[in-house]
N, C-alpha and C positions, 0 to 999 in steps of 0.2 A: 408346283403344288405341294403343300405339306399340311395335312389336316391337323387339328388340335388334339384329337382324342387318341390316346394310346390304346391299341387293341388289347394289350395286357400290361398294366402298370406293375412294377415290382411290389411285392408284399413284404411285410416284416418277417424276419427269419431269426430263430433262436437256435444256437448250436453250442455244443461243448467245445472248449479249446482243444485244438488238434483234429477236430472233425472237419470234413469238407462242408462248404456252404455254397448254395446256388441261389442267386437272385435272378429272377426271370423278367424279361422285358420284351414285349412285342410292340414295335414302334407304330406310330400312326401310318396310314397309307400315304404315299407321296410319289411324285414323279419329278426327278428320278427317285428311285427307292432310297429312303434315308439310311445313312450309316449310323451305327450305335456307338456311343462311348459312355463312360460312367464317371460320376463325380462322387467323392466321399468327403463329407463335411465341407462342401463347396470347392474342393480342389480336384482337378481332372486326374483320374487314375492313369498311371503309366503302365503300358503292357510290357515294360522292361522287367517288371517284377515277375520272377519265374513262378511264383505261387499263383499268379492271376492268369486266368484265361477268359477271353471274351469271344464267344462263338454264337452265332445266330441270335444275338441280343442278350444271351445269358452271360452273367458274370459268375465265374466259378473260382472259388478260393480253395486251393488244394488242402491246406492245413491251416485252420484259422488260429489266430493269436488274439490275445486280449486287445492288442492295438488295432485289430481289424474292426472292432466294434465302432459303430457310428451311424450316420445318416447317409444313405446312398440315393443318388438320383440318376435315372437313365436319361441320356441326352440323344435325341434323334436329330441328325443334321443332313441337310441337302442344300442345293444352291439357293433355295428360297430363304433358308434360315434355320433356326434351331427351335426345338420344342423340348420342354423339360417335363418329366413325369412327376407325379406326386412323390414325396420322399418316402423311403422305406428304411426301417431301422434294422441293423444287424446287431443282435445281442450275443455276446460270447461269455459263457460262464465256465 
């Protein structure tokens, strides 16, 4: 089972370059409980980037750069399939 509705979809975030940014996402209920990943501008984010942390659905950027600006989507995945959140924009000024 994987419901369609995200309990908390990510919202737009505006930060100054160098500041931390947090995009929050609470996935839909599912059985088994879905795992969370993130996409930026359509490409899956790698957790190999040491500035990125994904914990409890939150995407945390330690120190934002201009290049981090873009459209982010929270992806909930379990054995049933994937659900995509509404897009959220990160603006870095």
